[in-house]
LOKOL-14357 format. One record per residue (C-alpha): residue number from 1; x, y, z; residue in three letters. Coordinates in nm, 2 decimals, decimal comma. Layout:
% residues N
ATOM  pos       x       y       z  code
ATOM  NUM       X       Y       Z   ala
...
***
This chain:
% residues 275
ATOM  pos       x       y       z  code
ATOM    1   -4,01    5,35   -1,39   met
ATOM    2   -3,79    5,19   -1,64   phe
ATOM    3   -3,87    5,01   -2,02   lys
ATOM    4   -3,65    4,86   -2,28   gly
ATOM    5   -3,63    4,71   -2,71   leu
ATOM    6   -3,37    4,49   -2,78   ser
ATOM    7   -3,40    4,44   -3,21   ser
ATOM    8   -3,19    4,29   -3,49   arg
ATOM    9   -3,17    4,21   -3,83   ala
ATOM   10   -2,97    3,95   -3,96   ile
ATOM   11   -2,68    4,10   -4,24   gly
ATOM   12   -2,70    4,22   -4,64   ala
ATOM   13   -2,42    3,97   -4,71   lys
ATOM   14   -2,52    3,71   -4,51   his
ATOM   15   -2,81    3,71   -4,65   ile
ATOM   16   -2,63    3,70   -4,98   glu
ATOM   17   -2,43    3,43   -4,87   glu
ATOM   18   -2,72    3,24   -4,67   asn
ATOM   19   -2,57    3,25   -4,37   ile
ATOM   20   -2,70    3,26   -3,99   pro
ATOM   21   -2,82    3,58   -3,85   cys
ATOM   22   -2,49    3,56   -3,57   gln
ATOM   23   -2,65    3,88   -3,31   asp
ATOM   24   -2,86    3,82   -3,07   tyr
ATOM   25   -3,01    4,13   -2,84   ala
ATOM   26   -3,20    4,10   -2,53   gly
ATOM   27   -3,33    4,33   -2,29   his
ATOM   28   -3,46    4,30   -1,95   tyr
ATOM   29   -3,65    4,59   -1,66   cys
ATOM   30   -3,81    4,63   -1,40   asp
ATOM   31   -3,94    4,90   -1,14   glu
ATOM   32   -3,57    4,91   -0,99   lys
ATOM   33   -3,33    4,86   -1,25   phe
ATOM   34   -3,32    4,75   -1,66   gly
ATOM   35   -3,04    4,57   -1,88   val
ATOM   36   -2,98    4,61   -2,20   ala
ATOM   37   -2,70    4,34   -2,38   val
ATOM   38   -2,61    4,23   -2,71   val
ATOM   39   -2,38    3,97   -2,86   ser
ATOM   40   -2,15    3,90   -3,19   asp
ATOM   41   -2,13    3,59   -3,33   gly
ATOM   42   -1,76    3,57   -3,48   his
ATOM   43   -1,95    3,44   -3,83   gly
ATOM   44   -1,57    3,17   -3,96   asn
ATOM   45   -1,49    2,85   -3,99   lys
ATOM   46   -1,30    2,86   -3,64   lys
ATOM   47   -1,60    3,03   -3,47   his
ATOM   48   -1,89    2,84   -3,70   phe
ATOM   49   -2,14    2,79   -3,33   arg
ATOM   50   -2,09    3,19   -3,30   ser
ATOM   51   -2,50    3,30   -3,37   asp
ATOM   52   -2,56    2,97   -3,11   lys
ATOM   53   -2,25    3,18   -2,87   gly
ATOM   54   -2,37    3,46   -2,91   ser
ATOM   55   -2,75    3,39   -2,79   glu
ATOM   56   -2,59    3,23   -2,51   ile
ATOM   57   -2,44    3,53   -2,40   ala
ATOM   58   -2,65    3,73   -2,42   val
ATOM   59   -2,95    3,48   -2,24   lys
ATOM   60   -2,70    3,44   -1,97   val
ATOM   61   -2,55    3,78   -1,91   ser
ATOM   62   -2,93    3,88   -1,81   ile
ATOM   63   -2,95    3,67   -1,58   glu
ATOM   64   -2,60    3,70   -1,44   ala
ATOM   65   -2,74    4,06   -1,40   ile
ATOM   66   -3,04    4,04   -1,21   lys
ATOM   67   -2,89    3,77   -0,95   glu
ATOM   68   -2,59    4,06   -0,98   phe
ATOM   69   -2,82    4,38   -0,86   ile
ATOM   70   -3,00    4,16   -0,62   gly
ATOM   71   -2,74    4,10   -0,40   arg
ATOM   72   -2,57    4,41   -0,43   glu
ATOM   73   -2,86    4,58   -0,29   ser
ATOM   74   -2,80    4,46    0,00   glu
ATOM   75   -2,45    4,53    0,01   tyr
ATOM   76   -2,48    4,82   -0,16   ile
ATOM   77   -2,15    5,03    0,02   his
ATOM   78   -1,90    4,76   -0,06   ser
ATOM   79   -1,96    4,84   -0,45   leu
ATOM   80   -1,96    5,15   -0,42   phe
ATOM   81   -1,61    5,10   -0,25   asp
ATOM   82   -1,49    4,89   -0,50   glu
ATOM   83   -1,66    4,93   -0,76   pro
ATOM   84   -1,39    4,81   -1,01   asp
ATOM   85   -1,32    4,49   -0,75   lys
ATOM   86   -1,76    4,42   -0,78   arg
ATOM   87   -1,77    4,43   -1,18   leu
ATOM   88   -1,43    4,21   -1,25   ser
ATOM   89   -1,62    3,98   -1,06   gln
ATOM   90   -1,93    3,99   -1,22   leu
ATOM   91   -1,78    3,99   -1,55   glu
ATOM   92   -1,63    3,66   -1,44   ser
ATOM   93   -1,95    3,50   -1,33   asn
ATOM   94   -2,09    3,54   -1,73   ile
ATOM   95   -1,78    3,44   -1,84   val
ATOM   96   -1,82    3,10   -1,61   tyr
ATOM   97   -2,19    3,09   -1,70   arg
ATOM   98   -2,14    3,09   -2,10   trp
ATOM   99   -1,84    2,80   -2,07   asn
ATOM  100   -2,08    2,56   -1,87   asn
ATOM  101   -2,34    2,65   -2,10   met
ATOM  102   -2,14    2,63   -2,39   val
ATOM  103   -2,00    2,30   -2,31   met
ATOM  104   -2,40    2,16   -2,16   ser
ATOM  105   -2,48    2,27   -2,56   his
ATOM  106   -2,18    2,14   -2,71   leu
ATOM  107   -2,31    1,77   -2,51   asn
ATOM  108   -2,60    1,81   -2,59   glu
ATOM  109   -2,54    1,85   -2,97   asn
ATOM  110   -2,24    1,72   -3,09   pro
ATOM  111   -2,00    1,81   -3,34   ile
ATOM  112   -2,18    1,65   -3,65   ala
ATOM  113   -2,06    1,47   -3,99   glu
ATOM  114   -2,13    1,77   -4,22   glu
ATOM  115   -2,02    1,99   -3,95   glu
ATOM  116   -1,63    1,77   -4,01   leu
ATOM  117   -1,65    1,88   -4,37   leu
ATOM  118   -1,79    2,21   -4,37   leu
ATOM  119   -1,47    2,31   -4,14   tyr
ATOM  120   -1,28    2,02   -4,14   gly
ATOM  121   -1,01    2,06   -3,81   asn
ATOM  122   -1,17    2,36   -3,70   asn
ATOM  123   -1,45    2,12   -3,61   ala
ATOM  124   -1,25    1,84   -3,44   ala
ATOM  125   -1,20    2,07   -3,16   glu
ATOM  126   -1,41    2,05   -2,91   lys
ATOM  127   -1,38    2,36   -2,72   ser
ATOM  128   -1,57    2,69   -2,67   thr
ATOM  129   -1,36    2,82   -2,95   thr
ATOM  130   -1,64    2,73   -3,20   ile
ATOM  131   -1,93    2,97   -3,01   tyr
ATOM  132   -1,70    3,28   -2,99   gly
ATOM  133   -1,88    3,67   -2,98   ala
ATOM  134   -1,81    3,93   -2,89   thr
ATOM  135   -2,05    4,04   -2,58   leu
ATOM  136   -2,23    4,46   -2,47   ile
ATOM  137   -2,43    4,52   -2,09   ile
ATOM  138   -2,53    4,78   -1,99   ala
ATOM  139   -2,73    4,85   -1,71   ala
ATOM  140   -2,91    5,14   -1,53   ile
ATOM  141   -3,06    5,11   -1,20   thr
ATOM  142   -3,19    5,45   -0,93   glu
ATOM  143   -2,83    5,43   -0,77   lys
ATOM  144   -2,58    5,39   -1,03   tyr
ATOM  145   -2,54    5,30   -1,36   trp
ATOM  146   -2,23    5,05   -1,59   phe
ATOM  147   -2,15    4,94   -1,88   ala
ATOM  148   -1,93    4,59   -1,94   leu
ATOM  149   -1,78    4,51   -2,30   gln
ATOM  150   -1,55    4,28   -2,48   thr
ATOM  151   -1,43    4,32   -2,78   gly
ATOM  152   -1,60    4,59   -3,02   asp
ATOM  153   -1,93    4,75   -3,11   gly
ATOM  154   -2,06    5,04   -2,90   ser
ATOM  155   -2,24    5,13   -2,54   cys
ATOM  156   -2,33    5,45   -2,53   val
ATOM  157   -2,50    5,69   -2,30   thr
ATOM  158   -2,74    6,00   -2,39   val
ATOM  159   -2,79    6,24   -2,06   phe
ATOM  160   -3,02    6,50   -2,24   asp
ATOM  161   -3,12    6,60   -2,62   lys
ATOM  162   -2,75    6,71   -2,75   glu
ATOM  163   -2,55    6,47   -2,49   asn
ATOM  164   -2,48    6,11   -2,57   ala
ATOM  165   -2,12    6,00   -2,50   lys
ATOM  166   -1,86    5,63   -2,47   ile
ATOM  167   -1,80    5,58   -2,11   phe
ATOM  168   -1,64    5,21   -2,16   val
ATOM  169   -1,23    5,31   -2,24   pro
ATOM  170   -1,11    5,20   -2,56   asp
ATOM  171   -0,91    4,86   -2,64   asp
ATOM  172   -0,65    4,92   -2,84   asp
ATOM  173   -0,62    4,58   -3,01   arg
ATOM  174   -0,96    4,57   -3,16   leu
ATOM  175   -0,82    4,65   -3,52   ala
ATOM  176   -0,80    4,48   -3,89   phe
ATOM  177   -1,03    4,29   -3,79   asn
ATOM  178   -0,91    4,17   -3,46   phe
ATOM  179   -1,16    4,17   -3,15   thr
ATOM  180   -1,14    4,02   -2,83   thr
ATOM  181   -1,38    3,70   -2,77   ser
ATOM  182   -1,62    3,51   -2,46   leu
ATOM  183   -1,38    3,20   -2,64   cys
ATOM  184   -1,06    3,37   -2,52   asp
ATOM  185   -0,87    3,22   -2,26   ser
ATOM  186   -0,86    3,51   -2,07   asp
ATOM  187   -1,18    3,59   -2,13   ala
ATOM  188   -1,27    3,77   -1,80   ala
ATOM  189   -0,97    3,95   -1,77   gly
ATOM  190   -1,02    4,09   -2,19   asn
ATOM  191   -1,32    4,26   -2,00   phe
ATOM  192   -1,36    4,64   -2,04   arg
ATOM  193   -1,64    4,89   -1,77   his
ATOM  194   -1,75    5,19   -1,64   tyr
ATOM  195   -1,90    5,22   -1,34   phe
ATOM  196   -2,09    5,52   -1,21   ser
ATOM  197   -2,29    5,73   -0,92   arg
ATOM  198   -2,59    5,83   -0,99   ile
ATOM  199   -2,66    6,14   -0,72   asn
ATOM  200   -2,67    6,52   -0,77   glu
ATOM  201   -2,34    6,60   -0,94   glu
ATOM  202   -2,44    6,25   -1,15   lys
ATOM  203   -2,73    6,24   -1,32   pro
ATOM  204   -2,92    5,93   -1,39   met
ATOM  205   -2,85    5,91   -1,79   pro
ATOM  206   -3,20    5,93   -1,96   leu
ATOM  207   -3,10    5,60   -2,11   gly
ATOM  208   -2,81    5,35   -2,27   ile
ATOM  209   -2,82    5,21   -2,61   ile
ATOM  210   -2,57    4,86   -2,69   val
ATOM  211   -2,52    4,81   -3,04   ser
ATOM  212   -2,29    4,55   -3,22   thr
ATOM  213   -1,98    4,71   -3,49   asp
ATOM  214   -2,21    4,63   -3,76   gly
ATOM  215   -2,43    4,95   -3,66   val
ATOM  216   -2,20    5,15   -3,60   ser
ATOM  217   -1,96    5,05   -3,88   asn
ATOM  218   -2,24    5,21   -4,12   ser
ATOM  219   -2,17    5,60   -3,97   phe
ATOM  220   -1,91    5,80   -3,91   glu
ATOM  221   -1,78    5,87   -3,54   glu
ATOM  222   -2,02    6,18   -3,49   val
ATOM  223   -2,33    6,08   -3,74   ser
ATOM  224   -2,33    5,74   -3,52   phe
ATOM  225   -2,36    5,95   -3,18   leu
ATOM  226   -2,59    6,11   -3,29   ser
ATOM  227   -2,78    5,80   -3,41   phe
ATOM  228   -2,82    5,73   -3,11   asn
ATOM  229   -2,97    6,01   -2,95   asn
ATOM  230   -3,21    5,96   -3,24   lys
ATOM  231   -3,31    5,61   -3,15   val
ATOM  232   -3,36    5,74   -2,76   leu
ATOM  233   -3,58    5,96   -2,85   glu
ATOM  234   -3,82    5,74   -3,06   leu
ATOM  235   -3,80    5,49   -2,79   leu
ATOM  236   -3,92    5,71   -2,49   arg
ATOM  237   -4,19    5,90   -2,74   thr
ATOM  238   -4,31    5,66   -3,03   arg
ATOM  239   -4,58    5,36   -2,87   asp
ATOM  240   -4,52    5,24   -3,23   asp
ATOM  241   -4,06    5,25   -3,14   ala
ATOM  242   -3,98    4,93   -3,22   leu
ATOM  243   -4,17    4,90   -3,49   arg
ATOM  244   -3,90    5,13   -3,68   glu
ATOM  245   -3,64    5,01   -3,58   ile
ATOM  246   -3,74    4,65   -3,68   glu
ATOM  247   -3,80    4,88   -4,05   thr
ATOM  248   -3,46    5,03   -4,01   phe
ATOM  249   -3,21    4,78   -3,94   leu
ATOM  250   -3,24    4,55   -4,26   pro
ATOM  251   -3,19    4,91   -4,48   glu
ATOM  252   -2,91    5,01   -4,22   leu
ATOM  253   -2,69    4,72   -4,33   ser
ATOM  254   -2,78    4,76   -4,71   glu
ATOM  255   -2,69    5,08   -4,71   lys
ATOM  256   -2,35    5,10   -4,43   gly
ATOM  257   -2,14    4,75   -4,31   ser
ATOM  258   -2,39    4,47   -4,49   arg
ATOM  259   -2,31    4,35   -4,12   asp
ATOM  260   -2,54    4,18   -3,88   asp
ATOM  261   -2,71    4,53   -3,67   val
ATOM  262   -2,86    4,46   -3,34   ser
ATOM  263   -2,98    4,73   -3,08   ile
ATOM  264   -3,08    4,70   -2,71   ala
ATOM  265   -3,17    4,91   -2,49   ala
ATOM  266   -3,21    5,05   -2,07   val
ATOM  267   -3,40    5,40   -2,04   tyr
ATOM  268   -3,63    5,54   -1,80   val
ATOM  269   -4,00    5,61   -1,88   glu
ATOM  270   -4,04    6,01   -2,05   leu
ATOM  271   -4,32    6,07   -1,77   asn
ATOM  272   -4,04    5,95   -1,43   ser
ATOM  273   -3,77    6,23   -1,51   asp
ATOM  274   -3,59    6,35   -1,25   lys
ATOM  275   -3,62    6,66   -1,26   glu
***
């Protein structure tokens, strides 16, 4: 029933400056649910391992969501009664897992002398800061859907060809290149989320698309929502959708933000729509 796609491309500016891609994207789908995740590493001297931080963020998030949905299927009424509480617990779990994996990576890969030379005092701080990254997650099941986000980027939910909307609340602090991060001291508290049951009044979305800020910054607001509609239509109607997106993303970066660009989506198969 559920399908997914994820793709990323290094930014045109990063190619010129010989900087690794800081974005990471992933997805997981089966008959019961689908999840899509993107993460954007901060990519500066203070966060010089953020490319690895974003990769870890995507991987631990998918595993956490799989466990969460499997567990909540047994306690669905608790989730419906207290969605904010349950999602906040999930966010805390993801931050906990990310910190553990980051520290394991640091212990297995101590800061090298060349990193000390390149990043100076920033490299001397053996903490999760050097792995800092944003995170956006979207998941759909047969009975509910939700989205979680910390930092910039976008999560767009599509209900039909003309109706795409961003439901995750804005964070007024995200301005002038400031972003919240998984490495913040109150990382779990910085998450925003949205939860919706699926019923006659609230239909199942056709799909949800998450993307890093390199994508949204390449568009005006209205055209960005239209772009998401077109991406979802491509995913649901074309067998070569992944190839098309992989070709398009580098072009989008070159002509738009020049930043790394990543997209992940979870969507309902065309032949399984519920009328």
